[in-house]
DSSP file (Angstrom, degrees, kcal/mol; ACC not computed):
  #  RESIDUE AA STRUCTURE BP1 BP2  ACC     N-H-->O    O-->H-N    N-H-->O    O-->H-N    TCO  KAPPA ALPHA  PHI   PSI    X-CA   Y-CA   Z-CA
    1    1 A M     >        0   0    0      0, 0.0     4,-1.7     0, 0.0     5,-0.2   0.000 360.0 360.0 360.0 -50.2  -31.5   34.1  -13.1
    2    2 A K  H  >  +     0   0    0      1,-0.2     4,-2.3     2,-0.2     5,-0.2   0.878 360.0  55.6 -59.4 -38.4  -28.6   31.7  -13.4
    3    3 A K  H  > S+     0   0    0      1,-0.2     4,-2.4     2,-0.2    -1,-0.2   0.911 106.4  50.9 -59.7 -43.5  -26.6   33.8  -10.9
    4    4 A N  H  > S+     0   0    0      2,-0.2     4,-2.1     1,-0.2    -1,-0.2   0.869 109.9  49.0 -59.8 -40.0  -29.4   33.5   -8.4
    5    5 A I  H  X S+     0   0    0     -4,-1.7     4,-2.3     2,-0.2    -1,-0.2   0.912 111.5  49.2 -68.7 -42.7  -29.5   29.7   -8.8
    6    6 A V  H  X S+     0   0    0     -4,-2.3     4,-2.3     1,-0.2    -2,-0.2   0.900 112.5  47.7 -63.4 -43.7  -25.7   29.4   -8.4
    7    7 A I  H  X S+     0   0    0     -4,-2.4     4,-2.2     2,-0.2    -1,-0.2   0.873 111.2  52.0 -66.3 -39.3  -25.8   31.6   -5.2
    8    8 A S  H  X S+     0   0    0     -4,-2.1     4,-2.2     2,-0.2    -2,-0.2   0.904 109.5  48.9 -60.8 -44.8  -28.7   29.5   -3.8
    9    9 A I  H  X S+     0   0    0     -4,-2.3     4,-2.5     2,-0.2    -2,-0.2   0.892 110.8  49.8 -63.4 -44.4  -26.8   26.3   -4.4
   10   10 A L  H  X S+     0   0    0     -4,-2.3     4,-2.4     1,-0.2    -2,-0.2   0.890 109.9  51.1 -64.6 -38.5  -23.7   27.6   -2.8
   11   11 A L  H  X S+     0   0    0     -4,-2.2     4,-2.2     2,-0.2    -2,-0.2   0.903 109.7  49.7 -64.8 -39.8  -25.6   28.8    0.3
   12   12 A I  H  X S+     0   0    0     -4,-2.2     4,-2.6     2,-0.2    -2,-0.2   0.941 112.2  48.8 -59.7 -47.2  -27.3   25.4    0.6
   13   13 A L  H  X S+     0   0    0     -4,-2.5     4,-2.6     1,-0.2    -2,-0.2   0.917 110.8  50.1 -63.6 -41.4  -23.8   23.7    0.4
   14   14 A L  H  X S+     0   0    0     -4,-2.4     4,-2.3     1,-0.2    -1,-0.2   0.885 110.8  48.8 -61.8 -40.3  -22.4   26.1    3.0
   15   15 A I  H  X S+     0   0    0     -4,-2.2     4,-2.4     2,-0.2    -1,-0.2   0.913 112.2  49.1 -67.9 -41.5  -25.2   25.4    5.4
   16   16 A C  H  X S+     0   0    0     -4,-2.6     4,-2.7     2,-0.2    -2,-0.2   0.925 111.7  48.5 -63.4 -44.2  -24.9   21.6    4.9
   17   17 A I  H  X S+     0   0    0     -4,-2.6     4,-2.7     2,-0.2     5,-0.2   0.920 111.9  48.9 -59.6 -46.9  -21.2   21.8    5.5
   18   18 A S  H  X S+     0   0    0     -4,-2.3     4,-2.2    -5,-0.2    -2,-0.2   0.903 112.7  48.7 -61.0 -42.0  -21.6   23.9    8.6
   19   19 A T  H  X S+     0   0    0     -4,-2.4     4,-2.1     2,-0.2    -2,-0.2   0.927 111.3  48.8 -63.6 -45.6  -24.2   21.5   10.0
   20   20 A I  H  X S+     0   0    0     -4,-2.7     4,-1.0     1,-0.2    -2,-0.2   0.940 114.0  46.0 -62.5 -46.5  -22.1   18.5    9.3
   21   21 A M  H  < S+     0   0    0     -4,-2.7     4,-0.4     1,-0.2     3,-0.3   0.866 112.3  51.4 -66.4 -35.1  -19.0   20.0   11.0
   22   22 A G  H >< S+     0   0    0     -4,-2.2     3,-0.6    -5,-0.2    -1,-0.2   0.829 105.3  54.6 -69.6 -33.9  -21.0   21.2   13.9
   23   23 A T  H 3< S+     0   0    0     -4,-2.1    29,-0.7     1,-0.2    -1,-0.2   0.728 108.0  50.2 -73.7 -20.5  -22.7   17.8   14.6
   24   24 A Y  T 3< S+     0   0    0     -4,-1.0     2,-0.4    -3,-0.3    -1,-0.2   0.516  85.2 108.2 -92.7  -7.0  -19.3   16.1   14.8
   25   25 A A    <   -     0   0    0     -3,-0.6     2,-0.5    -4,-0.4   125,-0.0  -0.578  55.5-154.0 -80.8 128.2  -17.7   18.5   17.3
   26   26 A V        -     0   0    0     -2,-0.4   125,-0.9    22,-0.1     2,-0.5  -0.882  12.5-169.3 -96.7 126.5  -17.2   17.3   20.8
   27   27 A I  E     -a  151   0A   0     -2,-0.5     2,-0.9   123,-0.1   125,-0.2  -0.975  18.3-139.1-119.4 129.8  -17.2   20.0   23.4
   28   28 A I  E     -a  152   0A   0    123,-3.2   125,-3.2    -2,-0.5     2,-0.5  -0.780  19.0-155.1 -87.9 109.3  -16.1   19.5   27.0
   29   29 A N  E     -a  153   0A   0     -2,-0.9    11,-3.5   123,-0.2    12,-0.6  -0.722  17.1-173.6 -85.0 127.6  -18.5   21.5   29.1
   30   30 A V  E     -aB 154  39A   0    123,-3.1   125,-3.6    -2,-0.5   126,-0.6  -0.941  16.8-163.6-125.4 139.0  -16.9   22.5   32.5
   31   31 A V  E     - B   0  38A   0      7,-2.5     7,-2.7    -2,-0.4     2,-0.6  -0.951  14.6-145.0-113.1 146.5  -18.2   24.1   35.7
   32   32 A S  E     + B   0  37A   0     -2,-0.4   126,-0.6   124,-0.3     2,-0.5  -0.950  19.1 178.9-114.6 118.5  -15.9   25.5   38.2
   33   33 A E  E >  S- B   0  36A   0      3,-2.6     3,-1.8    -2,-0.6    -2,-0.0  -0.972  72.3 -20.5-123.5 116.4  -17.0   25.2   41.9
   34   34 A N  T 3  S-     0   0    0     -2,-0.5    -1,-0.1   124,-0.3     3,-0.1   0.870 128.5 -50.1  54.3  41.0  -14.7   26.5   44.6
   35   35 A G  T 3  S+     0   0    0      1,-0.2     2,-0.6   123,-0.1    -1,-0.3   0.473 114.8 117.5  78.8   5.3  -11.7   26.4   42.3
   36   36 A V  E <   -B   33   0A   0     -3,-1.8    -3,-2.6     2,-0.0     2,-0.4  -0.913  56.3-145.1-107.5 122.2  -12.4   22.8   41.2
   37   37 A D  E     -B   32   0A   0     -2,-0.6     2,-0.4    -5,-0.2    -5,-0.2  -0.676  18.3-173.7 -83.3 135.1  -13.2   22.2   37.6
   38   38 A R  E     -B   31   0A   0     -7,-2.7    -7,-2.5    -2,-0.4     2,-0.4  -0.994  25.1-127.0-133.6 129.6  -15.7   19.5   36.8
   39   39 A I  E     -B   30   0A   0     -2,-0.4    -9,-0.3    -9,-0.2    53,-0.0  -0.580  19.5-162.9 -73.4 127.5  -16.7   18.1   33.4
   40   40 A V        +     0   0    0    -11,-3.5     2,-0.4    -2,-0.4    -1,-0.2   0.934  69.0  56.0 -77.1 -48.5  -20.5   18.3   33.2
   41   41 A N  S    S-     0   0    0    -12,-0.6     2,-0.6   -14,-0.1    -1,-0.1  -0.685  83.6-124.1 -94.3 138.9  -21.1   16.0   30.3
   42   42 A T        -     0   0    0     -2,-0.4     2,-0.6   -14,-0.0    -2,-0.0  -0.688  29.0-163.4 -78.0 122.7  -19.9   12.4   30.2
   43   43 A I        +     0   0    0     -2,-0.6     2,-0.2    41,-0.1    48,-0.1  -0.935  10.8 177.3-114.0 122.8  -17.8   11.8   27.2
   44   44 A T     >  -     0   0    0     -2,-0.6     4,-1.4     1,-0.1     3,-0.4  -0.615  47.0 -99.1-112.8 171.9  -17.0    8.4   25.9
   45   45 A I  H  > S+     0   0    0     33,-0.4     4,-1.2     1,-0.2     3,-0.3   0.892 124.4  58.8 -58.7 -39.2  -15.1    7.0   23.0
   46   46 A R  H  4 S+     0   0    0     32,-0.5     3,-0.4     1,-0.2     4,-0.4   0.889 101.7  54.8 -56.0 -39.7  -18.4    6.6   21.2
   47   47 A D  H >4 S+     0   0    0     -3,-0.4     3,-0.8     1,-0.3    -1,-0.2   0.866 106.9  50.4 -62.9 -37.0  -19.1   10.3   21.6
   48   48 A L  H 3< S+     0   0    0     -4,-1.4    -1,-0.3    -3,-0.3    -2,-0.2   0.756 114.5  44.6 -73.4 -21.9  -15.8   11.1   19.9
   49   49 A L  T 3< S+     0   0    0     -4,-1.2     8,-1.9    -3,-0.4     2,-0.3   0.292 114.4  44.8-107.3   8.4  -16.7    8.8   17.0
   50   50 A S  B <  S-C   56   0B   0     -3,-0.8     6,-0.2    -4,-0.4     2,-0.1  -0.938  73.6-114.7-144.8 170.5  -20.3    9.8   16.4
   51   51 A D    >   -     0   0    0      4,-2.6     3,-2.2    -2,-0.3   -27,-0.2  -0.353  49.3 -84.9 -94.9-178.8  -22.6   12.8   16.1
   52   52 A D  T 3  S+     0   0    0    -29,-0.7   -28,-0.1     1,-0.3    -1,-0.0   0.707 128.7  53.5 -59.8 -23.2  -25.4   13.8   18.4
   53   53 A N  T 3  S-     0   0    0      2,-0.1    -1,-0.3   -30,-0.1     3,-0.1   0.284 120.3-105.7 -95.4   7.4  -27.8   11.4   16.5
   54   54 A G  S <  S+     0   0    0     -3,-2.2     2,-0.3     1,-0.3    -2,-0.1   0.565  73.3 141.2  80.5   6.4  -25.6    8.5   16.9
   55   55 A N        -     0   0    0      1,-0.1    -4,-2.6    -5,-0.0    -1,-0.3  -0.663  57.4-112.0 -82.8 138.4  -24.3    8.4   13.3
   56   56 A Y  B     -C   50   0B   0     -2,-0.3    -6,-0.3    -6,-0.2     2,-0.1  -0.479  32.2-142.0 -75.0 141.0  -20.7    7.5   13.1
   57   57 A N    >>  -     0   0    0     -8,-1.9     4,-1.5    -2,-0.2     3,-0.5  -0.295  32.8 -87.6 -96.0-179.8  -18.4   10.3   11.9
   58   58 A N  H 3> S+     0   0    0      1,-0.2     4,-2.7     2,-0.2     5,-0.2   0.851 125.0  59.1 -57.3 -38.1  -15.3   10.2    9.6
   59   59 A T  H 3> S+     0   0    0      2,-0.2     4,-2.8     1,-0.2    -1,-0.2   0.889 102.3  54.0 -61.2 -40.3  -13.0    9.5   12.5
   60   60 A Y  H <> S+     0   0    0     -3,-0.5     4,-3.0   -11,-0.3    -1,-0.2   0.950 112.3  43.0 -55.6 -51.5  -14.9    6.3   13.2
   61   61 A Y  H  X S+     0   0    0     -4,-1.5     4,-2.5     2,-0.2     5,-0.3   0.845 112.2  53.9 -71.7 -31.8  -14.5    5.1    9.7
   62   62 A D  H  X S+     0   0    0     -4,-2.7     4,-2.7    -5,-0.2    -1,-0.2   0.952 113.3  42.5 -59.6 -50.7  -10.8    6.2    9.6
   63   63 A V  H  X S+     0   0    0     -4,-2.8     4,-2.7     2,-0.2     5,-0.2   0.917 114.8  50.3 -64.0 -44.3  -10.1    4.2   12.8
   64   64 A K  H  X>S+     0   0    0     -4,-3.0     5,-1.7    -5,-0.2     4,-1.4   0.944 115.5  42.8 -58.0 -48.1  -12.2    1.2   11.6
   65   65 A N  H  <5S+     0   0    0     -4,-2.5    -2,-0.2     2,-0.2    -1,-0.2   0.911 113.4  51.5 -68.2 -40.6  -10.4    1.1    8.2
   66   66 A E  H  <5S+     0   0    0     -4,-2.7    -1,-0.2    -5,-0.3    -2,-0.2   0.921 116.5  39.4 -61.9 -42.8   -7.0    1.7    9.7
   67   67 A L  H  <5S-     0   0    0     -4,-2.7    -1,-0.2    -5,-0.2    -2,-0.2   0.686 103.6-136.1 -76.9 -17.9   -7.4   -1.2   12.2
   68   68 A N  T  <5 +     0   0    0     -4,-1.4     2,-0.2    -5,-0.2    -3,-0.2   0.971  55.3 138.3  57.2  56.7   -9.2   -3.3    9.5
   69   69 A V      < -     0   0    0     -5,-1.7    -1,-0.2    -6,-0.1     2,-0.1  -0.726  51.9-104.3-126.4 174.8  -11.9   -4.4   11.9
   70   70 A S     >  -     0   0    0     -2,-0.2     4,-2.1     1,-0.1     5,-0.1  -0.380  35.3-103.7 -92.4 172.4  -15.6   -4.9   11.9
   71   71 A D  H  > S+     0   0    0      1,-0.2     4,-2.2     2,-0.2     5,-0.1   0.848 123.6  55.5 -63.2 -33.4  -18.3   -2.8   13.4
   72   72 A D  H  > S+     0   0    0      2,-0.2     4,-1.9     1,-0.2    -1,-0.2   0.875 106.2  49.9 -64.5 -38.3  -18.6   -5.4   16.2
   73   73 A D  H  > S+     0   0    0      2,-0.2     4,-2.1     1,-0.2    -2,-0.2   0.912 109.2  52.0 -66.0 -41.2  -14.9   -5.0   16.9
   74   74 A M  H  X S+     0   0    0     -4,-2.1     4,-3.4     1,-0.2     5,-0.2   0.905 107.3  53.2 -61.3 -41.1  -15.3   -1.2   17.0
   75   75 A D  H  X S+     0   0    0     -4,-2.2     4,-1.9     2,-0.2    -1,-0.2   0.896 106.0  53.4 -59.0 -41.0  -18.2   -1.7   19.5
   76   76 A I  H  X S+     0   0    0     -4,-1.9     4,-0.5     2,-0.2    -1,-0.2   0.947 113.6  42.9 -57.5 -49.6  -15.9   -3.8   21.7
   77   77 A L  H >< S+     0   0    0     -4,-2.1     3,-1.1     1,-0.2    -2,-0.2   0.930 114.3  48.8 -65.3 -47.0  -13.4   -0.9   21.7
   78   78 A M  H 3< S+     0   0    0     -4,-3.4   -32,-0.5     1,-0.3   -33,-0.4   0.780 113.6  47.5 -67.9 -23.3  -15.9    1.8   22.2
   79   79 A N  H 3< S+     0   0    0     -4,-1.9    -1,-0.3    -5,-0.2     2,-0.2   0.450  79.1 125.7 -93.3  -1.7  -17.5    0.0   25.1
   80   80 A S    <X  -     0   0    0     -3,-1.1     4,-2.4    -4,-0.5     5,-0.2  -0.391  48.7-158.0 -63.0 121.2  -14.3   -0.9   26.9
   81   81 A S  H  > S+     0   0    0     -2,-0.2     4,-2.2     2,-0.2    -1,-0.2   0.864  93.0  55.0 -71.4 -31.8  -14.6    0.4   30.4
   82   82 A Y  H  > S+     0   0    0      2,-0.2     4,-2.0     1,-0.2     5,-0.2   0.957 110.7  42.6 -62.4 -51.6  -10.9    0.5   30.7
   83   83 A L  H  > S+     0   0    0      1,-0.2     4,-2.2     2,-0.2    -2,-0.2   0.919 115.9  50.2 -61.7 -43.3  -10.4    2.7   27.6
   84   84 A N  H  X S+     0   0    0     -4,-2.4     4,-1.6     1,-0.2    -1,-0.2   0.852 108.6  52.4 -64.9 -36.1  -13.3    4.9   28.7
   85   85 A D  H  X S+     0   0    0     -4,-2.2     4,-1.4     2,-0.2    -1,-0.2   0.890 110.8  46.3 -65.3 -40.8  -11.9    5.3   32.1
   86   86 A S  H  X S+     0   0    0     -4,-2.0     4,-2.7     1,-0.2    -2,-0.2   0.842 106.8  59.4 -69.3 -33.7   -8.6    6.4   30.7
   87   87 A L  H  X S+     0   0    0     -4,-2.2     4,-2.9     1,-0.2    -1,-0.2   0.900 102.9  53.1 -60.6 -38.3  -10.3    8.8   28.4
   88   88 A K  H  X S+     0   0    0     -4,-1.6     4,-2.3     2,-0.2    -1,-0.2   0.906 108.1  49.6 -62.3 -42.1  -11.8   10.5   31.4
   89   89 A I  H  X S+     0   0    0     -4,-1.4     4,-1.8     2,-0.2    -2,-0.2   0.937 113.0  47.1 -61.0 -48.2   -8.4   11.0   32.9
   90   90 A V  H  X S+     0   0    0     -4,-2.7     4,-2.5     1,-0.2    -2,-0.2   0.919 111.7  49.7 -63.3 -42.3   -7.1   12.4   29.6
   91   91 A L  H  X S+     0   0    0     -4,-2.9     4,-2.4     2,-0.2    -1,-0.2   0.886 107.8  53.9 -63.9 -37.5  -10.1   14.8   29.2
   92   92 A D  H  X S+     0   0    0     -4,-2.3     4,-2.2     1,-0.2    -1,-0.2   0.900 109.6  48.4 -61.4 -37.8   -9.7   16.0   32.8
   93   93 A N  H  X S+     0   0    0     -4,-1.8     4,-3.2     2,-0.2     5,-0.2   0.892 107.5  55.9 -67.0 -42.0   -6.0   16.8   31.8
   94   94 A V  H  X S+     0   0    0     -4,-2.5     4,-2.8     1,-0.2     5,-0.3   0.940 108.8  47.4 -57.3 -46.9   -7.3   18.5   28.7
   95   95 A V  H  X>S+     0   0    0     -4,-2.4     4,-3.1     1,-0.2     5,-0.5   0.937 112.3  49.2 -57.2 -48.4   -9.5   20.8   30.9
   96   96 A S  H  X5S+     0   0    0     -4,-2.2     6,-2.0     1,-0.2     4,-1.9   0.912 114.5  45.8 -61.0 -42.4   -6.6   21.5   33.2
   97   97 A Y  H  X5S+     0   0    0     -4,-3.2     4,-1.0     4,-0.3    -1,-0.2   0.935 118.9  39.2 -63.9 -46.6   -4.3   22.4   30.3
   98   98 A K  H  <5S+     0   0    0     -4,-2.8    -2,-0.2    -5,-0.2    -1,-0.2   0.853 127.1  31.8 -76.8 -34.4   -6.8   24.6   28.5
   99   99 A L  H  <5S+     0   0    0     -4,-3.1    -3,-0.2    -5,-0.3    -2,-0.2   0.804 133.7  22.6 -93.3 -32.0   -8.3   26.3   31.5
  100  100 A R  H  <<S-     0   0    0     -4,-1.9    -3,-0.2    -5,-0.5    -2,-0.1   0.367 101.2-109.5-122.8   3.7   -5.5   26.5   34.0
  101  101 A G     <  +     0   0    0     -4,-1.0    -4,-0.3    -5,-0.3    -3,-0.1   0.781  61.1 160.4  76.5  20.7   -2.3   26.2   31.9
  102  102 A G        -     0   0    0     -6,-2.0     2,-0.3    -9,-0.1    -1,-0.1   0.008  44.8 -82.2 -67.5-177.0   -1.5   22.7   33.2
  103  103 A N        -     0   0    0      1,-0.1     2,-0.2     3,-0.0    -6,-0.2  -0.646  39.3-118.2 -88.8 143.4    0.9   20.3   31.4
  104  104 A K        -     0   0    0     -2,-0.3     2,-0.3    -7,-0.1    -1,-0.1  -0.505  29.2-112.2 -73.1 147.2   -0.2   18.1   28.5
  105  105 A L        -     0   0    0     -2,-0.2    -1,-0.1   -15,-0.1     2,-0.0  -0.614  42.3-111.3 -72.6 140.8    0.0   14.4   28.9
  106  106 A S     >  -     0   0    0     -2,-0.3     4,-2.4     1,-0.1     5,-0.2  -0.322  15.9-117.7 -73.5 159.5    2.8   13.1   26.6
  107  107 A N  H  > S+     0   0    0      1,-0.2     4,-3.1     2,-0.2     5,-0.2   0.914 117.8  53.0 -60.8 -42.8    2.0   10.9   23.6
  108  108 A D  H  > S+     0   0    0      1,-0.2     4,-2.9     2,-0.2    -1,-0.2   0.917 108.2  49.8 -61.6 -41.5    4.0    8.2   25.1
  109  109 A Y  H  > S+     0   0    0      2,-0.2     4,-2.1     1,-0.2    -1,-0.2   0.952 114.3  43.8 -63.0 -49.2    2.0    8.4   28.4
  110  110 A I  H  X S+     0   0    0     -4,-2.4     4,-2.1     2,-0.2    -1,-0.2   0.900 113.2  51.1 -63.2 -39.8   -1.3    8.3   26.6
  111  111 A Y  H  X S+     0   0    0     -4,-3.1     4,-2.7     2,-0.2    -2,-0.2   0.938 109.4  51.2 -59.7 -46.0   -0.1    5.5   24.3
  112  112 A D  H  X S+     0   0    0     -4,-2.9     4,-2.8     1,-0.2    -2,-0.2   0.877 107.7  53.5 -58.8 -38.5    1.1    3.4   27.4
  113  113 A M  H  X S+     0   0    0     -4,-2.1     4,-2.8     2,-0.2    -1,-0.2   0.940 108.7  49.3 -64.6 -44.8   -2.4    4.0   28.9
  114  114 A I  H  X S+     0   0    0     -4,-2.1     4,-2.7     2,-0.2     5,-0.3   0.939 112.1  47.9 -60.0 -46.7   -4.0    2.6   25.8
  115  115 A V  H  X S+     0   0    0     -4,-2.7     4,-2.1     1,-0.2    -2,-0.2   0.935 113.4  47.3 -59.0 -47.0   -1.7   -0.5   25.8
  116  116 A N  H  X S+     0   0    0     -4,-2.8     4,-1.7     1,-0.2    -1,-0.2   0.914 113.1  49.6 -60.7 -42.2   -2.3   -1.1   29.4
  117  117 A D  H  X S+     0   0    0     -4,-2.8     4,-1.5     2,-0.2    -2,-0.2   0.928 112.2  44.9 -64.2 -48.6   -6.1   -0.7   28.9
  118  118 A V  H  < S+     0   0    0     -4,-2.7     6,-0.2     1,-0.2    -1,-0.2   0.892 114.5  50.2 -65.6 -36.3   -6.4   -3.1   26.0
  119  119 A N  H  < S+     0   0    0     -4,-2.1    -1,-0.2    -5,-0.3    -2,-0.2   0.823 112.9  46.8 -69.3 -30.5   -4.2   -5.7   27.7
  120  120 A S  H  < S+     0   0    0     -4,-1.7     2,-0.8    -5,-0.2    -1,-0.2   0.702  92.7  88.0 -84.3 -21.1   -6.3   -5.5   30.9
  121  121 A D    ><  -     0   0    0     -4,-1.5     3,-1.4     1,-0.2    -1,-0.1  -0.708  56.5-167.1 -91.4 112.0   -9.7   -5.7   29.2
  122  122 A D  T 3  S+     0   0    0     -2,-0.8    -1,-0.2     1,-0.3     4,-0.1   0.638  83.3  69.8 -72.2 -13.1  -10.7   -9.3   28.8
  123  123 A S  T 3  S+     0   0    0    -47,-0.1     2,-0.7     2,-0.1    -1,-0.3   0.648  85.9  78.8 -79.2 -10.4  -13.5   -8.3   26.4
  124  124 A I  S <  S-     0   0    0     -3,-1.4    -1,-0.1    -6,-0.2   -51,-0.0  -0.856  82.8-138.5 -96.6 116.0  -10.9   -7.4   23.8
  125  125 A Y     >  -     0   0    0     -2,-0.7     4,-2.3     1,-0.1     3,-0.4  -0.301  24.3-103.4 -76.4 164.1   -9.6  -10.5   22.1
  126  126 A D  H  > S+     0   0    0      1,-0.2     4,-2.7     2,-0.2     5,-0.2   0.868 116.4  52.0 -59.5 -47.7   -5.9  -10.9   21.4
  127  127 A E  H  > S+     0   0    0      1,-0.2     4,-2.0     2,-0.2    -1,-0.2   0.899 113.1  45.6 -56.4 -42.6   -5.9  -10.1   17.7
  128  128 A L  H  > S+     0   0    0     -3,-0.4     4,-2.4     2,-0.2     5,-0.2   0.906 110.7  53.8 -68.6 -40.1   -7.8   -6.9   18.2
  129  129 A K  H  X S+     0   0    0     -4,-2.3     4,-2.5     1,-0.2    -2,-0.2   0.926 109.6  49.0 -57.4 -45.0   -5.5   -6.0   21.1
  130  130 A N  H  X S+     0   0    0     -4,-2.7     4,-2.8     1,-0.2     5,-0.3   0.879 109.8  50.9 -62.8 -39.5   -2.5   -6.5   18.8
  131  131 A K  H  X S+     0   0    0     -4,-2.0     4,-2.7    -5,-0.2     5,-0.4   0.931 111.6  47.2 -63.8 -44.2   -4.0   -4.3   16.0
  132  132 A V  H  X S+     0   0    0     -4,-2.4     4,-2.2     1,-0.2    -2,-0.2   0.921 115.9  44.4 -65.1 -43.4   -4.7   -1.5   18.4
  133  133 A I  H  X S+     0   0    0     -4,-2.5     4,-1.6    -5,-0.2    -2,-0.2   0.921 116.3  45.9 -69.0 -41.7   -1.3   -1.6   19.9
  134  134 A D  H  X S+     0   0    0     -4,-2.8     4,-1.2     2,-0.2    -2,-0.2   0.953 118.8  41.0 -67.1 -49.8    0.5   -2.0   16.5
  135  135 A K  H  X S+     0   0    0     -4,-2.7     4,-1.8    -5,-0.3     3,-0.2   0.890 111.6  57.0 -64.1 -38.7   -1.5    0.8   14.9
  136  136 A G  H  < S+     0   0    0     -4,-2.2     4,-0.3    -5,-0.4    -1,-0.2   0.867 102.6  54.7 -58.4 -38.9   -1.3    2.9   17.9
  137  137 A S  H >< S+     0   0    0     -4,-1.6     3,-0.6     1,-0.2     4,-0.3   0.834 106.0  53.3 -64.7 -33.9    2.5    2.8   17.8
  138  138 A I  H 3< S+     0   0    0     -4,-1.2     3,-0.3     1,-0.2    -1,-0.2   0.900 118.2  35.1 -69.1 -39.9    2.4    4.1   14.3
  139  139 A Y  T >X S+     0   0    0     -4,-1.8     3,-2.1     1,-0.2     4,-0.6   0.242  82.0 117.1 -97.9  12.6    0.3    7.1   15.3
  140  140 A R  G X4 S+     0   0    0     -3,-0.6     3,-1.2    -4,-0.3     4,-0.5   0.853  72.6  54.9 -48.3 -46.3    1.8    7.6   18.7
  141  141 A D  G 34 S+     0   0    0     -3,-0.3     4,-0.3    -4,-0.3    -1,-0.3   0.627 107.6  50.8 -69.4 -12.8    3.1   11.1   17.8
  142  142 A D  G <> S+     0   0    0     -3,-2.1     4,-1.9     2,-0.1    -1,-0.2   0.511  83.8  89.0-100.3  -4.8   -0.4   12.3   16.8
  143  143 A I  H <X S+     0   0    0     -3,-1.2     4,-2.4    -4,-0.6     5,-0.2   0.949  89.7  44.7 -60.4 -54.0   -2.3   11.3   19.9
  144  144 A S  H  > S+     0   0    0     -4,-0.5     4,-3.0     1,-0.2    -1,-0.2   0.889 109.8  55.4 -60.1 -44.2   -1.8   14.4   21.9
  145  145 A D  H  4 S+     0   0    0     -4,-0.3     4,-0.3     1,-0.2    -1,-0.2   0.908 111.9  44.7 -55.5 -44.6   -2.6   16.7   18.9
  146  146 A Y  H >< S+     0   0    0     -4,-1.9     3,-1.0     2,-0.2     4,-0.3   0.942 116.6  44.3 -67.5 -48.9   -5.9   15.0   18.4
  147  147 A V  H >< S+     0   0    0     -4,-2.4     3,-1.5     1,-0.2    -2,-0.2   0.920 112.7  49.4 -65.8 -46.3   -6.9   14.9   22.1
  148  148 A Y  T 3< S+     0   0    0     -4,-3.0    -1,-0.2     1,-0.3    -2,-0.2   0.453  96.7  72.7 -80.1   4.7   -5.9   18.5   22.9
  149  149 A D  T <  S+     0   0    0     -3,-1.0    -1,-0.3    -4,-0.3     2,-0.2   0.555  71.3 110.1 -85.3 -11.9   -7.8   19.8   19.9
  150  150 A I  S <  S-     0   0    0     -3,-1.5  -123,-0.1    -4,-0.3     2,-0.1  -0.456  75.0-116.7 -69.9 133.5  -11.1   19.1   21.7
  151  151 A D  E     -a   27   0A   0   -125,-0.9  -123,-3.2    -2,-0.2     2,-0.4  -0.395  21.9-152.9 -73.7 145.8  -12.8   22.4   22.7
  152  152 A V  E     -a   28   0A   0   -125,-0.2     2,-0.5    -2,-0.1  -123,-0.2  -0.974   5.6-164.7-119.3 131.9  -13.5   23.2   26.3
  153  153 A N  E     -a   29   0A   0   -125,-3.2  -123,-3.1    -2,-0.4     2,-0.7  -0.959   9.8-150.9-123.5 115.5  -16.4   25.5   27.4
  154  154 A L  E     -a   30   0A   0     -2,-0.5  -123,-0.2  -125,-0.2     3,-0.1  -0.763   9.1-168.1 -85.9 119.3  -16.3   26.9   30.8
  155  155 A I  S    S+     0   0    0   -125,-3.6     2,-0.3    -2,-0.7  -124,-0.2   0.866  70.7   9.0 -75.7 -38.9  -20.0   27.4   31.8
  156  156 A N        -     0   0    0   -126,-0.6  -124,-0.3     0, 0.0    -1,-0.1  -0.925  62.0-144.1-139.3 163.3  -19.4   29.5   34.9
  157  157 A G              0   0    0     -2,-0.3  -124,-0.1     1,-0.1  -126,-0.0  -0.103 360.0 360.0-125.1  38.7  -16.4   31.1   36.3
  158  158 A S              0   0    0   -126,-0.6  -124,-0.3  -124,-0.0    -1,-0.1   0.470 360.0 360.0 -78.7 360.0  -16.7   30.9   40.0
């Protein structure tokens, strides 16, 4: 009897863990038309930092705590059109790399994009800009590893 209860509890825990991990996964869905790859789903910074229900994931809280900023500050960053436009460029490159063997963007290149974006975006106030730039420089060597870890799903192969 005790063995069945333990097994039931373990199964419930495994299901919960699988569900949690699955809801935080971002997948780039791609269609290929006449040799041109096109990302089907629009992926924003908010998508990388939340699950399908809009709940923030661990990465959101890690970034928020590392930057030592408020939820409002995180909203400013997640809503930045400059940062989201650069994310699209990076994600297009992830697709090219994963599906066609293209070259990865370097950590320095991606970091420089972030610096240019936060400096160009007037909705990001100076103190927040400095936090992003300073913390970004600390984690510069990890940017590419994180971004190129995103899964790519080719929906069709034409």
